[in-house]
C-alpha atoms as an extended CHARMM CRD file, in Angstrom:
* protein
*
       261  EXT
         1         1  MET       CA            -13.2970000000      -21.0870000000       -4.1300000000  PROA      1               0.0000000000
         2         2  ALA       CA            -11.0560000000      -24.0890000000       -4.7000000000  PROA      2               0.0000000000
         3         3  ARG       CA             -9.7420000000      -24.5100000000       -1.1430000000  PROA      3               0.0000000000
         4         4  SER       CA            -10.4410000000      -22.9520000000        2.2300000000  PROA      4               0.0000000000
         5         5  VAL       CA             -7.9440000000      -20.7790000000        4.0070000000  PROA      5               0.0000000000
         6         6  GLU       CA             -7.5110000000      -23.5310000000        6.5980000000  PROA      6               0.0000000000
         7         7  GLN       CA             -6.5890000000      -26.0280000000        3.8760000000  PROA      7               0.0000000000
         8         8  LEU       CA             -4.1290000000      -23.5940000000        2.3470000000  PROA      8               0.0000000000
         9         9  VAL       CA             -2.4110000000      -23.1900000000        5.7050000000  PROA      9               0.0000000000
        10        10  ARG       CA             -1.9160000000      -26.9430000000        5.9110000000  PROA      10              0.0000000000
        11        11  VAL       CA             -0.6570000000      -27.1470000000        2.3300000000  PROA      11              0.0000000000
        12        12  HSD       CA              1.9240000000      -24.4040000000        2.8560000000  PROA      12              0.0000000000
        13        13  GLN       CA              2.6280000000      -24.8230000000        6.5600000000  PROA      13              0.0000000000
        14        14  GLU       CA              6.3440000000      -25.3320000000        5.9690000000  PROA      14              0.0000000000
        15        15  VAL       CA              6.7190000000      -21.6760000000        4.8820000000  PROA      15              0.0000000000
        16        16  GLN       CA              6.9330000000      -19.1720000000        7.7100000000  PROA      16              0.0000000000
        17        17  THR       CA              7.1160000000      -15.3980000000        7.5520000000  PROA      17              0.0000000000
        18        18  PRO       CA              7.6000000000      -13.3750000000       10.7470000000  PROA      18              0.0000000000
        19        19  SER       CA              4.6390000000      -11.1850000000       11.6280000000  PROA      19              0.0000000000
        20        20  LYS       CA              6.6420000000       -8.2560000000       12.9410000000  PROA      20              0.0000000000
        21        21  ILE       CA              7.1420000000       -5.4590000000       10.4310000000  PROA      21              0.0000000000
        22        22  PRO       CA             10.0500000000       -3.0900000000       11.0700000000  PROA      22              0.0000000000
        23        23  PRO       CA              9.2670000000        0.6200000000       11.1780000000  PROA      23              0.0000000000
        24        24  ARG       CA              8.7670000000        2.3180000000        7.8210000000  PROA      24              0.0000000000
        25        25  GLU       CA             10.3090000000        5.6380000000        8.8020000000  PROA      25              0.0000000000
        26        26  LEU       CA             13.8850000000        4.3990000000        8.4720000000  PROA      26              0.0000000000
        27        27  LYS       CA             15.9260000000        5.9260000000        5.6470000000  PROA      27              0.0000000000
        28        28  PRO       CA             17.2180000000        5.1750000000        3.1500000000  PROA      28              0.0000000000
        29        29  ALA       CA             14.8800000000        2.5150000000        1.8290000000  PROA      29              0.0000000000
        30        30  VAL       CA             17.7290000000        0.7130000000        0.0460000000  PROA      30              0.0000000000
        31        31  GLN       CA             21.4750000000        1.0680000000        0.3730000000  PROA      31              0.0000000000
        32        32  LEU       CA             24.0650000000       -0.9840000000       -1.4960000000  PROA      32              0.0000000000
        33        33  SER       CA             27.7010000000       -0.5980000000       -0.4920000000  PROA      33              0.0000000000
        34        34  ASP       CA             30.4470000000       -2.0420000000       -2.7100000000  PROA      34              0.0000000000
        35        35  LEU       CA             28.2460000000       -4.9400000000       -3.8290000000  PROA      35              0.0000000000
        36        36  THR       CA             30.1420000000       -7.4840000000       -5.9110000000  PROA      36              0.0000000000
        37        37  PHE       CA             28.7230000000      -10.7510000000       -7.2200000000  PROA      37              0.0000000000
        38        38  SER       CA             29.9180000000      -13.6160000000       -9.4100000000  PROA      38              0.0000000000
        39        39  TYR       CA             27.9080000000      -16.6180000000      -10.5890000000  PROA      39              0.0000000000
        40        40  PRO       CA             29.2550000000      -20.1500000000       -9.9130000000  PROA      40              0.0000000000
        41        41  ASP       CA             30.7880000000      -20.3040000000      -13.3920000000  PROA      41              0.0000000000
        42        42  GLY       CA             33.0800000000      -17.4450000000      -12.3750000000  PROA      42              0.0000000000
        43        43  ARG       CA             31.3470000000      -14.7550000000      -14.4340000000  PROA      43              0.0000000000
        44        44  LYS       CA             31.4470000000      -11.5160000000      -12.4570000000  PROA      44              0.0000000000
        45        45  VAL       CA             28.1620000000       -9.6470000000      -12.8700000000  PROA      45              0.0000000000
        46        46  LEU       CA             28.3290000000       -6.8330000000      -10.2960000000  PROA      46              0.0000000000
        47        47  HSD       CA             31.4730000000       -4.8030000000       -9.5760000000  PROA      47              0.0000000000
        48        48  ASN       CA             31.5390000000       -2.7140000000       -6.3790000000  PROA      48              0.0000000000
        49        49  VAL       CA             28.0480000000       -1.2940000000       -6.8970000000  PROA      49              0.0000000000
        50        50  SER       CA             27.0460000000        1.4170000000       -4.4340000000  PROA      50              0.0000000000
        51        51  LEU       CA             23.5640000000        2.9140000000       -4.5640000000  PROA      51              0.0000000000
        52        52  VAL       CA             21.1710000000        4.7130000000       -2.2250000000  PROA      52              0.0000000000
        53        53  VAL       CA             17.4090000000        4.8600000000       -2.7760000000  PROA      53              0.0000000000
        54        54  GLU       CA             15.4570000000        7.0170000000       -0.3680000000  PROA      54              0.0000000000
        55        55  LYS       CA             12.0060000000        6.1510000000        0.9090000000  PROA      55              0.0000000000
        56        56  GLY       CA              9.3440000000        7.0680000000       -1.6580000000  PROA      56              0.0000000000
        57        57  GLU       CA             11.7310000000        7.3480000000       -4.6070000000  PROA      57              0.0000000000
        58        58  LYS       CA             10.8360000000        5.7340000000       -7.9290000000  PROA      58              0.0000000000
        59        59  VAL       CA             14.0480000000        4.7660000000       -9.6950000000  PROA      59              0.0000000000
        60        60  ALA       CA             14.7110000000        3.2610000000      -13.1190000000  PROA      60              0.0000000000
        61        61  LEU       CA             17.5380000000        0.7650000000      -13.4810000000  PROA      61              0.0000000000
        62        62  VAL       CA             18.5030000000        0.6360000000      -17.1540000000  PROA      62              0.0000000000
        63        63  GLY       CA             21.3150000000       -0.7510000000      -19.2670000000  PROA      63              0.0000000000
        64        64  PRO       CA             22.0670000000       -3.2860000000      -21.9790000000  PROA      64              0.0000000000
        65        65  ASN       CA             21.3760000000       -6.9980000000      -21.6890000000  PROA      65              0.0000000000
        66        66  GLY       CA             23.7710000000       -8.6050000000      -19.2470000000  PROA      66              0.0000000000
        67        67  ALA       CA             24.4300000000       -5.3680000000      -17.3650000000  PROA      67              0.0000000000
        68        68  GLY       CA             23.4400000000       -6.9440000000      -14.0360000000  PROA      68              0.0000000000
        69        69  LYS       CA             20.0390000000       -5.3230000000      -13.5090000000  PROA      69              0.0000000000
        70        70  SER       CA             18.1230000000       -8.4830000000      -12.5820000000  PROA      70              0.0000000000
        71        71  THR       CA             21.0330000000       -9.7570000000      -10.5230000000  PROA      71              0.0000000000
        72        72  LEU       CA             21.0130000000       -6.5340000000       -8.5110000000  PROA      72              0.0000000000
        73        73  LEU       CA             17.2780000000       -6.8150000000       -7.8030000000  PROA      73              0.0000000000
        74        74  LEU       CA             17.6960000000      -10.3830000000       -6.5630000000  PROA      74              0.0000000000
        75        75  HSD       CA             20.0750000000       -9.1100000000       -3.8760000000  PROA      75              0.0000000000
        76        76  LEU       CA             17.4300000000       -6.8600000000       -2.3340000000  PROA      76              0.0000000000
        77        77  ASN       CA             15.6930000000       -9.7120000000       -0.5350000000  PROA      77              0.0000000000
        78        78  GLY       CA             18.5870000000      -12.1020000000       -0.2320000000  PROA      78              0.0000000000
        79        79  ILE       CA             17.7990000000      -14.5020000000       -3.0690000000  PROA      79              0.0000000000
        80        80  LEU       CA             21.3700000000      -13.8530000000       -4.2130000000  PROA      80              0.0000000000
        81        81  ARG       CA             24.1720000000      -12.9680000000       -1.8030000000  PROA      81              0.0000000000
        82        82  GLY       CA             27.3570000000      -11.2790000000       -2.9260000000  PROA      82              0.0000000000
        83        83  ARG       CA             30.2210000000       -9.4650000000       -1.2310000000  PROA      83              0.0000000000
        84        84  GLY       CA             29.4520000000       -6.0420000000        0.1600000000  PROA      84              0.0000000000
        85        85  VAL       CA             26.5690000000       -4.7160000000        2.2230000000  PROA      85              0.0000000000
        86        86  VAL       CA             22.8790000000       -4.6170000000        1.2790000000  PROA      86              0.0000000000
        87        87  THR       CA             20.6360000000       -2.6640000000        3.6520000000  PROA      87              0.0000000000
        88        88  VAL       CA             16.8450000000       -2.5670000000        3.3330000000  PROA      88              0.0000000000
        89        89  MET       CA             14.7510000000       -0.2600000000        5.5360000000  PROA      89              0.0000000000
        90        90  GLY       CA             17.6280000000       -0.0210000000        7.9730000000  PROA      90              0.0000000000
        91        91  MET       CA             18.2770000000       -3.7850000000        8.1180000000  PROA      91              0.0000000000
        92        92  GLU       CA             21.4380000000       -5.3260000000        6.7560000000  PROA      92              0.0000000000
        93        93  VAL       CA             20.3830000000       -8.3450000000        4.7330000000  PROA      93              0.0000000000
        94        94  GLY       CA             21.6570000000      -11.4950000000        6.4150000000  PROA      94              0.0000000000
        95        95  ASP       CA             20.7480000000      -15.0430000000        7.3490000000  PROA      95              0.0000000000
        96        96  GLY       CA             19.0420000000      -13.9820000000       10.5610000000  PROA      96              0.0000000000
        97        97  ASN       CA             16.5050000000      -11.5730000000        9.0900000000  PROA      97              0.0000000000
        98        98  LEU       CA             15.5770000000      -12.8260000000        5.6070000000  PROA      98              0.0000000000
        99        99  GLY       CA             11.9320000000      -13.2320000000        6.6020000000  PROA      99              0.0000000000
       100       100  LEU       CA             11.7100000000       -9.6250000000        7.7520000000  PROA      100             0.0000000000
       101       101  VAL       CA             13.5760000000       -8.3480000000        4.6990000000  PROA      101             0.0000000000
       102       102  ARG       CA             11.3850000000      -10.2770000000        2.2860000000  PROA      102             0.0000000000
       103       103  GLY       CA              8.3310000000       -8.8530000000        4.0010000000  PROA      103             0.0000000000
       104       104  GLN       CA              9.6250000000       -5.3860000000        3.1230000000  PROA      104             0.0000000000
       105       105  VAL       CA             10.7020000000       -6.0140000000       -0.4880000000  PROA      105             0.0000000000
       106       106  GLY       CA              8.0480000000       -7.0820000000       -2.9850000000  PROA      106             0.0000000000
       107       107  LEU       CA              9.9730000000       -8.6490000000       -5.8640000000  PROA      107             0.0000000000
       108       108  VAL       CA              8.0270000000       -9.0200000000       -9.1220000000  PROA      108             0.0000000000
       109       109  PHE       CA              9.7370000000      -11.2780000000      -11.6470000000  PROA      109             0.0000000000
       110       110  GLN       CA              9.9350000000      -10.5860000000      -15.3650000000  PROA      110             0.0000000000
       111       111  GLN       CA              7.9180000000      -13.7100000000      -16.1810000000  PROA      111             0.0000000000
       112       112  PRO       CA              4.7660000000      -13.9140000000      -14.0420000000  PROA      112             0.0000000000
       113       113  ASP       CA              4.6200000000      -17.6920000000      -14.4720000000  PROA      113             0.0000000000
       114       114  ASP       CA              7.7430000000      -17.8060000000      -12.2640000000  PROA      114             0.0000000000
       115       115  GLN       CA              5.6650000000      -16.1960000000       -9.5050000000  PROA      115             0.0000000000
       116       116  LEU       CA              2.2100000000      -17.7540000000       -9.9070000000  PROA      116             0.0000000000
       117       117  PHE       CA              2.2330000000      -21.3910000000       -8.8520000000  PROA      117             0.0000000000
       118       118  SER       CA             -1.1710000000      -22.0360000000       -7.2370000000  PROA      118             0.0000000000
       119       119  PRO       CA             -4.2820000000      -23.1850000000       -9.1310000000  PROA      119             0.0000000000
       120       120  THR       CA             -6.3850000000      -20.0830000000       -8.4640000000  PROA      120             0.0000000000
       121       121  VAL       CA             -5.8140000000      -16.3430000000       -8.1770000000  PROA      121             0.0000000000
       122       122  PHE       CA             -7.0450000000      -16.3390000000       -4.5730000000  PROA      122             0.0000000000
       123       123  GLU       CA             -4.5390000000      -18.9920000000       -3.5460000000  PROA      123             0.0000000000
       124       124  ASP       CA             -1.6270000000      -17.1600000000       -5.1670000000  PROA      124             0.0000000000
       125       125  VAL       CA             -2.4460000000      -13.7930000000       -3.6170000000  PROA      125             0.0000000000
       126       126  ALA       CA             -3.2140000000      -15.3750000000       -0.2250000000  PROA      126             0.0000000000
       127       127  PHE       CA              0.0480000000      -17.3260000000       -0.1100000000  PROA      127             0.0000000000
       128       128  GLY       CA              2.1270000000      -14.5900000000        1.5460000000  PROA      128             0.0000000000
       129       129  PRO       CA             -0.4320000000      -13.3070000000        4.0680000000  PROA      129             0.0000000000
       130       130  LEU       CA             -1.1760000000      -16.8810000000        5.1790000000  PROA      130             0.0000000000
       131       131  HSD       CA              2.2830000000      -17.0920000000        6.7020000000  PROA      131             0.0000000000
       132       132  MET       CA              2.1940000000      -13.8130000000        8.5930000000  PROA      132             0.0000000000
       133       133  ASN       CA              0.1820000000      -15.2450000000       11.5080000000  PROA      133             0.0000000000
       134       134  LEU       CA             -2.8810000000      -13.2990000000       10.3670000000  PROA      134             0.0000000000
       135       135  GLU       CA             -6.4870000000      -14.1850000000       11.1240000000  PROA      135             0.0000000000
       136       136  ASP       CA             -8.4180000000      -15.7920000000        8.2760000000  PROA      136             0.0000000000
       137       137  GLU       CA            -10.5960000000      -12.7230000000        7.8440000000  PROA      137             0.0000000000
       138       138  GLU       CA             -7.5700000000      -10.4460000000        7.4830000000  PROA      138             0.0000000000
       139       139  VAL       CA             -6.0820000000      -12.7980000000        4.8980000000  PROA      139             0.0000000000
       140       140  ARG       CA             -9.2790000000      -12.4970000000        2.8670000000  PROA      140             0.0000000000
       141       141  GLU       CA             -9.3200000000       -8.7330000000        3.3270000000  PROA      141             0.0000000000
       142       142  ARG       CA             -5.7240000000       -8.4500000000        2.1130000000  PROA      142             0.0000000000
       143       143  VAL       CA             -6.4640000000      -10.5650000000       -0.9480000000  PROA      143             0.0000000000
       144       144  SER       CA             -9.5180000000       -8.4580000000       -1.7680000000  PROA      144             0.0000000000
       145       145  TRP       CA             -7.6160000000       -5.1950000000       -1.2140000000  PROA      145             0.0000000000
       146       146  ALA       CA             -4.5940000000       -6.2670000000       -3.2750000000  PROA      146             0.0000000000
       147       147  LEU       CA             -6.7630000000       -7.3690000000       -6.1930000000  PROA      147             0.0000000000
       148       148  SER       CA             -8.6760000000       -4.0870000000       -6.0550000000  PROA      148             0.0000000000
       149       149  GLN       CA             -5.3750000000       -2.1770000000       -6.2090000000  PROA      149             0.0000000000
       150       150  VAL       CA             -4.4730000000       -3.8540000000       -9.5030000000  PROA      150             0.0000000000
       151       151  GLY       CA             -7.9710000000       -3.7140000000      -10.9930000000  PROA      151             0.0000000000
       152       152  MET       CA             -8.5850000000       -7.4660000000      -10.7430000000  PROA      152             0.0000000000
       153       153  GLU       CA            -11.5870000000       -7.5990000000       -8.4230000000  PROA      153             0.0000000000
       154       154  GLY       CA            -13.7270000000      -10.6750000000       -8.9740000000  PROA      154             0.0000000000
       155       155  PHE       CA            -10.8380000000      -12.8040000000      -10.2610000000  PROA      155             0.0000000000
       156       156  GLU       CA            -10.3980000000      -14.7530000000       -7.0230000000  PROA      156             0.0000000000
       157       157  ASP       CA            -11.6860000000      -18.0430000000       -8.4330000000  PROA      157             0.0000000000
       158       158  ARG       CA            -10.1010000000      -17.7250000000      -11.8630000000  PROA      158             0.0000000000
       159       159  LEU       CA             -7.4720000000      -20.2510000000      -12.8870000000  PROA      159             0.0000000000
       160       160  CYS       CA             -4.1140000000      -18.5340000000      -13.2300000000  PROA      160             0.0000000000
       161       161  HSD       CA             -3.0710000000      -20.4680000000      -16.3300000000  PROA      161             0.0000000000
       162       162  HSD       CA             -6.1730000000      -19.1730000000      -18.1460000000  PROA      162             0.0000000000
       163       163  LEU       CA             -5.2200000000      -15.5190000000      -17.6760000000  PROA      163             0.0000000000
       164       164  SER       CA             -3.6550000000      -13.2600000000      -20.3070000000  PROA      164             0.0000000000
       165       165  LEU       CA             -0.0680000000      -12.0780000000      -19.8550000000  PROA      165             0.0000000000
       166       166  GLY       CA             -1.2340000000       -8.6210000000      -18.7940000000  PROA      166             0.0000000000
       167       167  GLU       CA             -3.6270000000      -10.1300000000      -16.2530000000  PROA      167             0.0000000000
       168       168  LYS       CA             -0.8870000000      -12.4090000000      -14.9090000000  PROA      168             0.0000000000
       169       169  LYS       CA              1.4360000000       -9.4220000000      -14.4270000000  PROA      169             0.0000000000
       170       170  ARG       CA             -1.2430000000       -7.6340000000      -12.4380000000  PROA      170             0.0000000000
       171       171  ILE       CA             -1.8490000000      -10.6970000000      -10.2800000000  PROA      171             0.0000000000
       172       172  ALA       CA              1.9130000000      -11.0460000000       -9.6980000000  PROA      172             0.0000000000
       173       173  ILE       CA              1.9560000000       -7.4570000000       -8.4140000000  PROA      173             0.0000000000
       174       174  ALA       CA             -1.0720000000       -8.2310000000       -6.2150000000  PROA      174             0.0000000000
       175       175  THR       CA              0.7940000000      -11.1570000000       -4.6130000000  PROA      175             0.0000000000
       176       176  VAL       CA              3.4200000000       -8.7640000000       -3.2810000000  PROA      176             0.0000000000
       177       177  LEU       CA              1.0150000000       -5.9320000000       -2.4350000000  PROA      177             0.0000000000
       178       178  ALA       CA             -0.8690000000       -8.3550000000       -0.1830000000  PROA      178             0.0000000000
       179       179  MET       CA              2.2780000000       -8.4890000000        1.9800000000  PROA      179             0.0000000000
       180       180  ASN       CA              2.1880000000       -4.6820000000        2.3990000000  PROA      180             0.0000000000
       181       181  PRO       CA              5.8320000000       -4.1690000000        1.3790000000  PROA      181             0.0000000000
       182       182  ALA       CA              7.6440000000       -0.8660000000        1.6880000000  PROA      182             0.0000000000
       183       183  ILE       CA              9.5810000000       -1.4490000000       -1.5480000000  PROA      183             0.0000000000
       184       184  LEU       CA              8.6410000000       -2.8130000000       -4.9580000000  PROA      184             0.0000000000
       185       185  ALA       CA             11.4230000000       -4.2710000000       -7.0980000000  PROA      185             0.0000000000
       186       186  LEU       CA             10.0950000000       -4.8980000000      -10.5990000000  PROA      186             0.0000000000
       187       187  ASP       CA             11.9550000000       -6.6960000000      -13.3750000000  PROA      187             0.0000000000
       188       188  GLU       CA             10.8070000000       -5.6640000000      -16.8740000000  PROA      188             0.0000000000
       189       189  PRO       CA              7.1890000000       -5.0450000000      -15.8070000000  PROA      189             0.0000000000
       190       190  THR       CA              6.0390000000       -3.9690000000      -19.2930000000  PROA      190             0.0000000000
       191       191  GLY       CA              7.9830000000       -6.6280000000      -21.2110000000  PROA      191             0.0000000000
       192       192  GLU       CA              5.9570000000       -8.4390000000      -23.9130000000  PROA      192             0.0000000000
       193       193  LEU       CA              2.7720000000       -6.5150000000      -23.1530000000  PROA      193             0.0000000000
       194       194  ASP       CA              0.5340000000       -5.1900000000      -25.9050000000  PROA      194             0.0000000000
       195       195  PRO       CA              0.0700000000       -1.3770000000      -25.9770000000  PROA      195             0.0000000000
       196       196  ARG       CA             -3.2400000000       -1.3840000000      -24.0910000000  PROA      196             0.0000000000
       197       197  SER       CA             -1.9390000000       -3.6590000000      -21.3190000000  PROA      197             0.0000000000
       198       198  ARG       CA              1.2580000000       -1.6350000000      -21.1350000000  PROA      198             0.0000000000
       199       199  ARG       CA             -0.6180000000        1.6530000000      -20.6900000000  PROA      199             0.0000000000
       200       200  GLY       CA             -2.8300000000        0.0720000000      -18.0380000000  PROA      200             0.0000000000
       201       201  LEU       CA              0.1610000000       -1.2330000000      -16.1000000000  PROA      201             0.0000000000
       202       202  ILE       CA              1.8800000000        2.1610000000      -16.1710000000  PROA      202             0.0000000000
       203       203  ARG       CA             -1.2990000000        3.7780000000      -14.8290000000  PROA      203             0.0000000000
       204       204  LEU       CA             -1.3690000000        1.1840000000      -12.0670000000  PROA      204             0.0000000000
       205       205  LEU       CA              2.2720000000        1.7060000000      -11.0790000000  PROA      205             0.0000000000
       206       206  ARG       CA              1.7550000000        5.4710000000      -11.0140000000  PROA      206             0.0000000000
       207       207  THR       CA             -0.9020000000        5.0740000000       -8.2930000000  PROA      207             0.0000000000
       208       208  LEU       CA              1.1770000000        2.8940000000       -5.9610000000  PROA      208             0.0000000000
       209       209  PRO       CA              2.9090000000        4.6900000000       -3.0640000000  PROA      209             0.0000000000
       210       210  GLN       CA              5.7820000000        2.2660000000       -2.4840000000  PROA      210             0.0000000000
       211       211  THR       CA              9.4280000000        2.9940000000       -3.1100000000  PROA      211             0.0000000000
       212       212  MET       CA             10.1920000000        1.4560000000       -6.5250000000  PROA      212             0.0000000000
       213       213  LEU       CA             13.2860000000        0.1470000000       -8.2220000000  PROA      213             0.0000000000
       214       214  VAL       CA             12.3940000000       -0.8600000000      -11.7820000000  PROA      214             0.0000000000
       215       215  ALA       CA             14.7440000000       -2.7360000000      -14.0980000000  PROA      215             0.0000000000
       216       216  THR       CA             13.6080000000       -2.0980000000      -17.6550000000  PROA      216             0.0000000000
       217       217  HSD       CA             14.4450000000       -1.5890000000      -21.3120000000  PROA      217             0.0000000000
       218       218  ASP       CA             11.2300000000        0.4030000000      -21.7850000000  PROA      218             0.0000000000
       219       219  MET       CA             12.5540000000        3.9530000000      -21.9930000000  PROA      219             0.0000000000
       220       220  ARG       CA              9.0630000000        5.3840000000      -22.4540000000  PROA      220             0.0000000000
       221       221  LEU       CA              8.1370000000        3.8350000000      -19.1010000000  PROA      221             0.0000000000
       222       222  VAL       CA             11.2310000000        5.4690000000      -17.6110000000  PROA      222             0.0000000000
       223       223  ASP       CA             10.2760000000        8.8490000000      -19.0640000000  PROA      223             0.0000000000
       224       224  GLU       CA              6.6360000000        8.6440000000      -17.9810000000  PROA      224             0.0000000000
       225       225  LEU       CA              6.9380000000        7.1240000000      -14.5180000000  PROA      225             0.0000000000
       226       226  LEU       CA             10.3790000000        7.2260000000      -12.9210000000  PROA      226             0.0000000000
       227       227  PRO       CA             11.9500000000       10.5750000000      -11.8960000000  PROA      227             0.0000000000
       228       228  ARG       CA             15.4410000000        9.1410000000      -11.3250000000  PROA      228             0.0000000000
       229       229  THR       CA             17.4820000000        6.8880000000      -13.6070000000  PROA      229             0.0000000000
       230       230  VAL       CA             20.5260000000        4.7450000000      -12.8860000000  PROA      230             0.0000000000
       231       231  ILE       CA             22.4780000000        3.2810000000      -15.8120000000  PROA      231             0.0000000000
       232       232  LEU       CA             24.1830000000       -0.0210000000      -15.1200000000  PROA      232             0.0000000000
       233       233  ASP       CA             26.6530000000       -1.3930000000      -17.6570000000  PROA      233             0.0000000000
       234       234  ALA       CA             28.9930000000       -4.3700000000      -17.2880000000  PROA      234             0.0000000000
       235       235  GLY       CA             28.0220000000       -4.5760000000      -13.6390000000  PROA      235             0.0000000000
       236       236  ARG       CA             28.9590000000       -0.9970000000      -12.7920000000  PROA      236             0.0000000000
       237       237  VAL       CA             26.9290000000        2.1620000000      -12.1410000000  PROA      237             0.0000000000
       238       238  VAL       CA             27.9890000000        4.4930000000      -14.9410000000  PROA      238             0.0000000000
       239       239  ALA       CA             25.3800000000        7.2440000000      -14.5100000000  PROA      239             0.0000000000
       240       240  ASP       CA             22.8470000000        8.2590000000      -11.8730000000  PROA      240             0.0000000000
       241       241  GLY       CA             20.6630000000       11.3450000000      -12.0260000000  PROA      241             0.0000000000
       242       242  PRO       CA             17.3190000000       12.9510000000      -12.7920000000  PROA      242             0.0000000000
       243       243  THR       CA             15.5890000000       11.1390000000      -15.6280000000  PROA      243             0.0000000000
       244       244  PRO       CA             15.1910000000       14.2200000000      -17.8660000000  PROA      244             0.0000000000
       245       245  GLU       CA             18.9450000000       14.8650000000      -17.6980000000  PROA      245             0.0000000000
       246       246  ILE       CA             19.8690000000       11.2470000000      -18.3980000000  PROA      246             0.0000000000
       247       247  LEU       CA             17.4380000000       10.9580000000      -21.3150000000  PROA      247             0.0000000000
       248       248  SER       CA             18.6060000000       14.2350000000      -22.8470000000  PROA      248             0.0000000000
       249       249  ASP       CA             22.2000000000       12.9980000000      -23.0970000000  PROA      249             0.0000000000
       250       250  ALA       CA             22.1400000000       11.1690000000      -26.4310000000  PROA      250             0.0000000000
       251       251  ALA       CA             25.8620000000       10.3870000000      -26.3290000000  PROA      251             0.0000000000
       252       252  LEU       CA             25.5870000000        8.7980000000      -22.8950000000  PROA      252             0.0000000000
       253       253  LEU       CA             22.6430000000        6.6680000000      -23.9650000000  PROA      253             0.0000000000
       254       254  HSD       CA             24.4090000000        5.5780000000      -27.1420000000  PROA      254             0.0000000000
       255       255  ARG       CA             27.5600000000        4.5500000000      -25.2610000000  PROA      255             0.0000000000
       256       256  HSD       CA             25.5300000000        2.1870000000      -23.1190000000  PROA      256             0.0000000000
       257       257  GLY       CA             23.2390000000        0.6760000000      -25.7340000000  PROA      257             0.0000000000
       258       258  LEU       CA             20.2010000000        2.7890000000      -24.9430000000  PROA      258             0.0000000000
       259       259  GLU       CA             17.9230000000        5.0430000000      -26.9630000000  PROA      259             0.0000000000
       260       260  ARG       CA             15.7870000000        8.0520000000      -26.2770000000  PROA      260             0.0000000000
       261       261  PRO       CA             12.0910000000        7.2110000000      -25.8480000000  PROA      261             0.0000000000
């Protein structure tokens, strides 16, 4: 192993994550109320978006490029802050509780290289638990458990930049699972994967118990995995309902740049 847990603590000691986890029984898991957001160049990306996701739901967020899907996900743990109210597990996202909120929302970026920044797999997966005031042994246990959940046991000492794209995506998911989040927010999880890696990732996501909000263009993934679908277009929610109903409406899909799987 490249570095000990003690060394990793010293390297990353400036990052702190509160150890207290709010209760999981609060509902809904996610609530957005009139969320509006514009980037610094003045481009408005979200327009009065309201959305409720109950605990345990698995929800697809679909729409054309530029619809605001990724921007919406980045509001769930306070990376972006717009006008309106964002509530996660009963907590309104604000400056005073970002550590707690980010412990509840596991955000997995579209490009895993944006998420994996340590030399080895162990160091990347251990990064979050190291700052939860956990004992060294529990940090190791969490790393081992998270890697087992994504089928990457034995990869602890592997160099991240030597991994395939599919392997990197699994490790990126493991980095958030190690934090034991209540919610997974995934941005294009199957993007650029070959068919075998894609099928393996869908099988993995099907086994995970967390509430999920998945931004994707992969309509087969939506059909196979996610019982509810929300269509976002031009920063507005234009449809929200059971996935079979949404996917059976060819005219609706066509209007918003989507296709049946």
